[in-house]
N, C-alpha and C positions, 0 to 999 in steps of 0.2 A: 440943857440941850435934849429935849424929848424925854422919854422914859429912861429910867436907869434900871438895869437888870443885874442881879447878883446871885450869889449862893450856888455856884457851880464851877466845874472845871472845863466842861465841854458845852458850848452853845450850838444847838442845831437849829438854824433858821429854816422854816418850812418843814419842820420835823414831823408834822402830822400827816404829811402826804405818803404816798406809797413807798418811795425810796427811803424817806425819813423813818418810816416804821421799821424797815429792815435794819437800818443803821442804828437807831436808838436801841433796838432789842439786843444787839451785840455789844455796843459800846458801853451801855449801862452796867455791864458785868464787871467792867474795869475802872470806870470813871463816874463821877457825879455829873449827870447830864441834865441840862435845862433845854427844853423844847420851846422855841419861840415861834408862834404861828397864830393865825386868826381862828384856828379850830383846835380843840383839845386833842392831844395825842391818843392813839389807840394802843399804847404800850404802857404797861405797869412799871413802876420803879423809876420813873423819871419825873423831874419837876416841870412845871408848865407856866409860861407867861404869855398872855395875849399880846401879840405884837404885829403890827402892820409895818413891814420893812420898807414901805414907801415913805415912811416918816422917820426922821432922824432919831437915834436912840444912843444911849451910853451904857457902858459896862463897868461893873466893879472890878477891882484888880485881881480877883481870885480866878478869873477865867484864863485858861492857857491856850485853847484852840477854839476857833469857830469853824463849823462845817456849814457852809452856805449853800443851801438847797433852794431857798425861796425864789420862786419865779412864776411867771404866767406861762403855763405849758400844759399840753394834753397830747392827744394824738394829732395826726396831721390835719384832721377835720378842724380841730380847735385853733391851731395856730394859723391855718389858712384864713379863718374868719376874723382873726383879731391881730392883724399885723401892726396897727398903730400902738396898741397896748403893749405888745411885745417889745418893739424897738424903743418905746418911750420908758417903760416901767422896769424892765429887767436890768438895764444898766444902772438905773437910779437905785434899785435895791442893793446892788453890789457896791456902789460908792458909799451908801449909808453904812454898810457892813464894815468896809475898810476905814471909814472915818471913825467908827466906834473902836475899831481895833487899834488905831494909832494913838488914841487918847487913853488907852488902857495898857495892861501888860500882856495882851494877847501876843503869842509868839508865832502863830501860824494861822492862816486862813486856808481852808480846803474848799476849793470852788468846784461846784458841779457844772461842768460844761456839757457838751452833747456831741454825739456822733454826727449831728446835722451839720457841724462845721466842715465835714468832708463832702458837701453836696456835689462838687464838681470834680471829685477825685477820679483819677485815671490810673493810679498805681495801686496794685493789690498784691499781697495784703498791705493795707495802708499803714505806714509808720506815722508816729507823732509829728515828725518833721515834714512829712509830705504835704501838710496843710499849706505850707509856705510856697509850694510849687504850682498851685492852681488858684483860680479866682476865688474870692470870698463867696460865701453862700448868698443867694439872692432872696431866700426866704427871710422874713423879718425875724423869726425866732432864731434861725441859725446865725444870722448876723448879730443879733443881740448877745448870743452866747460867745461869739468870737470877740465882740467888744468887751465882754466881761473878762475874757482871758487877758486882753490888753490892759484892763484896769488893774488886774492882779500884778502885772509886771511893772507898771509905772508907779504904783504905790510902793512896791518893793524898792525900785530904783530911787525914789525920792525920800521915802520914810523908813525903809529898812524892814518892813513887815514881810516875813517869810510867807510864801504861798505854796500850795500844791494844786495843780489843775488836773482833774479827772474827767475823762470823756467816756461815760458809760454808753454801751451799745445795746439798744433794744432790750430793756429790762422786761422781765415777765416773772410771774409767780402767783401764788394763791391770794395775795392781799388785794390786788386790783380788781374791782368789780367792773363788769361791762357797762358801757354807756356809749350811745352812738356818736356823741360829740367829743367826749373827753378821753375815752379809753383808747388803748393801743390795739394793735391788730390781733394779738392772740386772744384776749378776753372777748373781743367782738366776734371773732370767728366762732369761738366756743358758744357764745350766746346764740348766734344764728343757727348753729347745728342742733343744739339741744332744745331750741324753741321750735324746731321743725321746719325751718325755712328750706324750701326746695323749689327750684335749684338754689344753691347757696350763692349769695352775692359777694363778689370780690371786686376791689377797685383795680383797674388796670389789667394787664395780661396774666398776673399771677407768677410771672417769671422773675419778678423782682426778688433779689436775695437779701437776706439779713443775717446777722450773727447775734443770736439771742443770748442774754446773760441773766441768769437767775438772780433775783434780788438778794438772796442770802450770800451768794458769791460776791456780788458787788459790795455788800456791806463789809465783808472781810477786807476788801481793798481799802475802804475808808479807814478801818481800824489800823491797817498796816501803815497808812500814811501818818497816823498820830504817833505811832510807836517807833518808827524807823526814820532816822535822820537822812537817809538816802532819798527820802521823798521831798525834802525841802527844795523849793524853787525849781521843781520839775513838772513835766506834763506827761500823763500816762493814759493810754487807752485801757479801758476796763471792759473786757469782752470775752465771750465764750470762744470755743475752738472751732465751731462748726458753722460753715456757711450753708444756708438752706433757702430754697425758693418758698415764697408765700403759698403757692399752690401745693407744694409738698407738705407744708405745715397743716394746711386744710385737710389733705389726705390722711395725715396722721391722726388728726382730731376725729375725722370720720371713722377711721378704723378703731381707735380707742373707745369711742362711744358706742361701738357695737352695731353699726348700721350694716344691713345685709344688701340693700339695693345699691346700685351703681351711683357713685357720686356724680352729680351734675352741677355745673356752675353757671352763673350769669355774670358776665364781665361788664362792669360799669366803667365809665370814663375815669381815667386816673386823676388824682388830685394835682393841682399845680405844685411844683417844687418836689414832686415825688422823685425818689432816687432809685435807679434801676439796680445798683449794686452797692452793698455795704459790707465790706469784708476787711477788718482791721488786723494788724499785727499786735499781739499781746506779748511780744518778746521782751520789750523794755521793762515792763512791770514784773515779769517773771525773773529777769536777771537782777534788777536793782532791789526789789522788795521781796522776792520769793513768793509772790502771789500767783496763783493760777486757779481757773475755775475747776470745781470738783463735782458739780451736780450735772450728770448727763442730761442732754436736752429732753429726751423722751421721758425720763423719770420726772423731770420738772414739769413737763407738759401734763403727764397723768395727774400729778398733784394739783395743778392749776385747774384741770377739768373737774376734778372732784370738788374743789372749792367753789367754782362757779356753779356747778350743778346743785350745790347745797343752798344757793341763794333762794329767796322767796319769790315765787312768781306772782305777778298781779293779774288782773282779769284779762289784760291784753296779751298774756303769755310772754311778756318781756320781763327781764330780770330787774328786780329792785336795785337801784344804785345805792351804794354806801354814801351816807351824807358827807363824809370827809374825803371822798375819793378825788375831788377836783382841786384840792388845795395846792399841791405842789407835786407835779409829776416828774418822773424820771425820764430820761432822755432816750 
């Protein structure tokens, strides 16, 4: 049944993407890690196997945990343009992962869901259970992630495979390079500011709020789920503590980059399925796993600005994209 993968304790599907890099870097210090992706990982000290998760595969009996990140995802620009691929392919990858798990000795699948499952949320801060109180997301990407959560539960019910569902909120950090189609809001705003765009373009009013989570903080949450039995068959928000407006993020970037003239913005039409408010509760994961974010937002933003500023400019003064940046984005 497809390729057989072996020689590791932790398998990370989609582990060459942005979130995967953060996770692999921290998990490899305690476990033998195999990254399964269509691109090579950018982290030393891990094994690699070329794998397309759309195709069935099997595992040797030495694997204990699968961290399933592989998905078609980018910023809102990307999943707005590719709804068919999202709703068709993301659940297929997840079922292939669980089929491999039930035929091996894998004891736990840690599934990367997304904050986008809260698209129609009206309760703030949003708890994990509040997803059940409102309609499912209308975006294909958000719905594909919610379907993936259901796949976790039904495989557990029928085959006994333990799962943990993590819903990361608006990851950011120095790894993700800016790109108009794939990147998320922070690297894209940084790109525009340091490339000299003026007025700076933003989508929508800028009053949309997000709760950003540094990639290294998110990676610690994944490690906690491997080592703590309280994570089994549970769902957790993985989020920072601070709700902030997109316009205020841009003002911080403008200030940190040392601009003296007044910030001016050009407001573009919002994307379909854009969410006006995203503010989760992280109380459950703090209480059950002892995890909490430790990197202050402004500190992480400064680090990210420095990383993006260090990218190589091409002749059009746009930043060069990392070739691996589109593999598997965090949510």
